[in-house]
C-alpha positions as CSV (number, residue, x, y, z in Angstrom):
1,M,132.2,150.3,-14.4
2,D,131.2,149.0,-11.1
3,R,133.3,146.3,-9.6
4,P,131.6,143.0,-8.6
5,V,130.6,142.9,-5.0
6,M,133.1,140.8,-2.9
7,T,131.5,138.7,-0.2
8,A,132.9,136.2,2.3
9,E,131.0,133.4,0.6
10,K,132.5,134.3,-2.8
11,V,136.0,134.4,-1.5
12,R,135.6,131.1,0.3
13,A,134.2,129.5,-2.9
14,A,137.1,130.8,-4.9
15,V,139.7,129.5,-2.5
16,R,138.0,126.1,-2.4
17,D,137.9,125.9,-6.2
18,A,141.6,126.7,-6.3
19,V,143.0,124.3,-3.7
20,V,140.4,121.6,-2.8
21,M,139.9,118.6,-5.0
22,S,136.6,116.7,-5.4
23,V,136.7,113.1,-4.1
24,Q,133.8,110.9,-5.1
25,D,133.1,107.3,-4.5
26,C,130.9,105.6,-7.1
27,S,130.4,102.3,-8.9
28,V,131.0,101.1,-12.5
29,E,128.3,98.6,-13.5
30,T,130.0,95.8,-15.4
31,A,129.4,92.2,-16.0
32,P,129.6,90.0,-13.9
33,R,129.8,92.5,-11.0
34,S,129.8,96.2,-10.0
35,V,133.2,97.7,-9.3
36,R,133.6,100.5,-6.8
37,I,135.9,103.4,-7.8
38,R,137.1,106.6,-6.3
39,L,137.5,109.7,-8.5
40,Y,139.9,112.5,-7.5
41,R,139.7,115.7,-9.5
42,Q,140.6,119.3,-9.2
43,S,138.2,122.1,-10.0
44,T,138.4,122.6,-13.8
45,T,136.0,122.9,-16.7
46,A,138.3,121.4,-19.3
47,P,138.6,117.6,-19.8
48,A,141.5,116.4,-17.7
49,P,143.8,113.5,-18.4
50,V,143.3,110.3,-16.4
51,L,145.4,108.1,-14.2
52,L,143.9,104.7,-13.4
53,Y,145.4,103.5,-10.1
54,F,145.4,99.9,-9.1
55,H,146.3,99.5,-5.4
56,G,148.8,97.0,-4.1
57,G,148.7,94.9,-0.9
58,G,149.2,91.5,-2.5
59,W,145.7,91.8,-4.1
60,V,144.3,91.0,-0.6
61,A,145.2,93.8,1.8
62,G,145.0,97.0,-0.1
63,D,141.9,99.1,-0.8
64,L,140.8,102.6,-1.7
65,D,141.8,104.0,1.7
66,T,145.3,102.4,2.0
67,H,146.6,104.3,-1.1
68,D,144.4,107.4,-0.8
69,S,147.2,109.9,0.0
70,F,149.2,108.9,-3.1
71,C,146.2,109.3,-5.3
72,R,145.5,112.8,-3.9
73,I,149.1,113.9,-4.5
74,M,149.1,112.6,-8.1
75,C,145.8,114.4,-8.7
76,E,147.1,117.7,-7.4
77,W,150.7,117.7,-8.6
78,A,150.2,116.0,-12.0
79,R,147.0,118.0,-12.6
80,C,145.0,114.9,-13.6
81,V,141.9,113.0,-12.6
82,V,142.8,109.9,-10.7
83,V,140.5,106.9,-10.9
84,A,141.3,104.4,-8.1
85,V,139.9,101.0,-8.7
86,D,138.5,98.9,-5.8
87,Y,138.8,95.6,-7.7
88,A,137.4,92.3,-6.3
89,R,139.8,90.9,-3.8
90,P,140.8,87.4,-2.8
91,P,140.1,85.0,-1.2
92,E,136.4,85.9,-1.8
93,S,137.1,86.6,-5.5
94,R,140.1,84.8,-7.0
95,F,142.1,85.3,-10.2
96,P,141.2,86.5,-12.8
97,A,138.6,88.7,-11.1
98,A,141.0,91.6,-10.2
99,V,142.3,91.7,-13.8
100,E,138.7,91.6,-15.2
101,D,137.6,94.5,-12.9
102,C,140.6,96.7,-13.7
103,Y,140.2,96.2,-17.5
104,A,136.5,96.8,-17.3
105,V,137.0,100.1,-15.5
106,T,139.7,101.0,-18.1
107,E,137.2,100.4,-20.9
108,W,134.6,102.4,-19.1
109,V,136.9,105.4,-18.7
110,A,137.7,105.2,-22.4
111,A,134.0,104.9,-23.5
112,Q,132.3,107.1,-20.9
113,G,135.0,109.4,-19.6
114,M,134.2,112.4,-21.8
115,T,130.7,112.6,-20.3
116,L,132.4,113.0,-16.9
117,G,134.9,115.6,-17.9
118,L,137.7,113.1,-18.5
119,D,140.0,113.2,-21.4
120,S,139.7,109.6,-22.5
121,H,142.4,110.1,-25.1
122,R,145.0,110.7,-22.4
123,I,145.0,107.6,-20.1
124,A,147.8,106.3,-17.9
125,V,147.9,103.3,-15.5
126,A,149.8,102.9,-12.3
127,G,150.2,100.7,-9.3
128,G,152.6,99.4,-6.7
129,G,153.6,95.8,-6.1
130,S,150.7,93.6,-7.1
131,G,149.0,96.7,-8.4
132,G,152.1,97.4,-10.5
133,G,151.7,94.0,-12.0
134,L,148.0,94.7,-12.7
135,A,149.0,98.0,-14.5
136,A,151.5,96.0,-16.6
137,V,148.8,93.4,-17.4
138,I,146.2,96.0,-18.3
139,S,148.6,97.7,-20.7
140,Q,149.3,94.4,-22.4
141,I,145.6,93.4,-22.7
142,A,144.6,96.8,-24.1
143,H,147.4,96.6,-26.7
144,E,146.5,93.0,-27.6
145,R,142.8,93.6,-28.0
146,H,143.2,97.0,-29.7
147,G,141.3,98.4,-26.7
148,P,141.7,101.7,-24.8
149,T,144.7,103.7,-25.8
150,I,147.1,103.7,-22.8
151,G,149.9,106.1,-23.2
152,F,151.9,105.6,-20.1
153,Q,152.4,102.9,-17.4
154,M,153.9,103.7,-14.0
155,L,155.1,100.6,-12.3
156,L,156.3,100.9,-8.7
157,Y,158.3,97.9,-7.4
158,P,156.0,95.7,-9.5
159,L,155.2,92.0,-9.1
160,L,155.8,90.8,-12.6
161,D,156.9,87.2,-12.4
162,C,155.1,84.8,-10.0
163,L,157.7,82.1,-10.9
164,A,160.8,84.2,-10.5
165,R,163.9,82.6,-9.0
166,T,166.1,85.7,-9.0
167,R,169.0,86.7,-6.8
168,S,166.8,89.4,-5.1
169,R,164.1,86.8,-4.3
170,A,166.7,84.8,-2.4
171,E,168.7,87.7,-0.9
172,F,165.7,89.6,0.5
173,A,163.4,86.7,1.3
174,G,163.2,87.7,4.9
175,R,163.5,91.5,4.5
176,S,160.8,93.8,5.9
177,G,158.3,95.3,3.6
178,L,157.5,92.0,1.8
179,T,158.9,88.6,2.7
180,A,158.9,85.5,0.6
181,E,156.6,83.8,3.1
182,M,154.1,86.7,2.8
183,L,154.3,86.7,-1.0
184,S,153.6,82.9,-1.0
185,W,150.6,83.5,1.2
186,Y,149.2,86.2,-1.0
187,L,149.6,84.0,-4.1
188,G,147.8,81.2,-2.3
189,Q,144.9,83.6,-1.6
190,Y,144.7,85.0,-5.1
191,V,145.4,82.0,-7.4
192,G,143.1,78.9,-7.4
193,E,144.4,75.4,-7.3
194,G,145.6,74.1,-10.7
195,Q,146.1,77.6,-12.2
196,S,149.5,77.9,-13.9
197,L,151.5,80.9,-12.5
198,D,153.1,81.5,-15.9
199,H,149.8,82.9,-17.3
200,S,150.6,86.4,-18.6
201,W,147.8,87.9,-16.5
202,L,149.7,86.7,-13.4
203,S,153.2,87.0,-14.7
204,P,153.3,89.8,-17.4
205,A,157.0,89.3,-17.7
206,H,156.3,86.0,-19.4
207,R,154.6,87.6,-22.3
208,A,156.5,86.7,-25.5
209,S,156.5,90.1,-27.1
210,L,156.5,93.5,-25.4
211,Q,156.5,95.5,-28.6
212,G,154.0,98.3,-28.9
213,L,153.4,98.7,-25.2
214,P,153.1,102.2,-23.5
215,K,156.1,104.1,-22.5
216,A,157.0,103.3,-18.9
217,L,158.4,104.6,-15.6
218,I,159.6,101.7,-13.5
219,L,160.8,102.3,-9.9
220,T,162.5,99.5,-8.0
221,A,163.7,99.3,-4.4
222,G,167.3,98.2,-3.8
223,C,166.4,95.8,-0.9
224,D,163.1,94.4,-2.3
225,L,162.7,90.7,-3.3
226,L,160.9,92.0,-6.4
227,R,163.8,94.2,-7.5
228,D,165.3,92.0,-10.2
229,E,162.1,91.3,-12.1
230,G,161.5,95.0,-12.3
231,R,165.0,95.5,-13.6
232,A,164.5,92.7,-16.1
233,Y,161.2,94.0,-17.3
234,A,162.6,97.5,-17.9
235,H,165.5,95.9,-19.9
236,R,163.1,93.9,-22.0
237,L,160.8,96.8,-22.7
238,K,163.8,98.8,-23.9
239,K,164.9,96.0,-26.2
240,A,161.4,95.9,-27.6
241,G,161.6,99.6,-28.5
242,V,159.5,101.0,-25.7
243,Q,160.6,104.3,-24.1
244,V,161.5,103.4,-20.5
245,R,162.9,105.2,-17.5
246,H,164.0,102.9,-14.7
247,T,165.1,104.3,-11.4
248,E,166.3,102.2,-8.5
249,Y,166.3,103.6,-4.9
250,P,169.2,102.0,-3.0
251,G,168.6,100.7,0.5
252,M,164.9,100.9,0.2
253,D,162.4,98.1,1.1
254,H,159.3,97.1,-0.9
255,G,156.5,99.6,-0.4
256,F,158.9,102.4,0.7
257,I,157.0,105.1,-1.2
258,N,154.1,104.7,1.3
259,Y,156.3,106.2,4.0
260,P,157.4,109.7,2.9
261,G,157.6,110.9,6.5
262,E,160.3,108.3,7.2
263,H,162.4,108.3,4.0
264,L,163.7,111.1,1.9
265,A,163.8,108.6,-0.9
266,A,160.1,108.1,-0.7
267,R,159.5,111.9,-1.1
268,K,161.9,111.9,-4.1
269,A,160.0,108.9,-5.6
270,I,156.6,110.6,-5.2
271,L,157.9,113.7,-6.8
272,Q,159.5,111.7,-9.7
273,C,156.1,110.1,-10.3
274,A,154.3,113.4,-10.4
275,H,156.8,114.9,-12.7
276,A,156.7,112.0,-15.1
277,L,152.9,112.1,-15.2
278,A,152.8,115.9,-15.7
279,E,155.4,115.7,-18.4
280,H,153.5,112.8,-20.2
281,F,150.2,114.6,-20.0
282,G,151.7,117.9,-21.3
283,G,150.9,119.9,-18.2
284,G,153.0,122.2,-16.1
285,M,155.4,120.8,-13.6
286,P,154.2,120.2,-10.0
287,P,155.6,122.2,-7.1
288,G,159.0,121.4,-5.6
289,P,162.4,120.8,-6.9
290,T,163.0,118.7,-10.0
291,P,164.0,115.2,-9.0
292,A,167.5,114.1,-9.9
């Protein structure tokens, strides 16, 4: 039997299919507005599980580019499709626009994902800071409305309680990464006058019952003013019967995972996220050592 002819073009194509992901910007048409998303996927013919990623930056500062590297790593290492959501940002679009956009894209993935090669039965949500809060909120809304089935929530130093008066809020108010002054400014941009901050879409920690929510990985930073609300939420989820893994990275500031070149802890945290996702989705483990 003759062997297939090998050409430079075929070799190049094979290598690209093996190691290069497809990154595509597109829009989801929802009422009342269109939402831009960025899809990251590896070359595969089988439907892939989906991670919906909601960027941080106090709702105001983040975008698809600021968290692009994290999404690429999760796509490659956890072997999933990542859908990053460019939700409407304040002050141009105030609360609850961001929540509405994130949930609309989640519904779209669940309804239309199979036509795009996505496994809409295996959905996870994730985000850091304000994006972590959005991931928690979307998990709650989906459960409450019997909407898309979300199996896993990955909350990175999340903002969960806009009314928190915790020890960490006082102790690290002036710490780099996120200060109390900056958080107050972000809230002023995001929340309109007269809106109560105890609304569960703003402060998911205020939701009365957490039973039935997706299993969770919660990462907190030891020197972050949001540290204690992350700890408390992990504790409440466990009490509600939700499977939770909470890891705190001592000495780290808010947002540390964005600086893997500076902190070994950031590299460990990224690897932990990828392992947790891969394990949840039932795929093989990503490269590198298993995190402690």
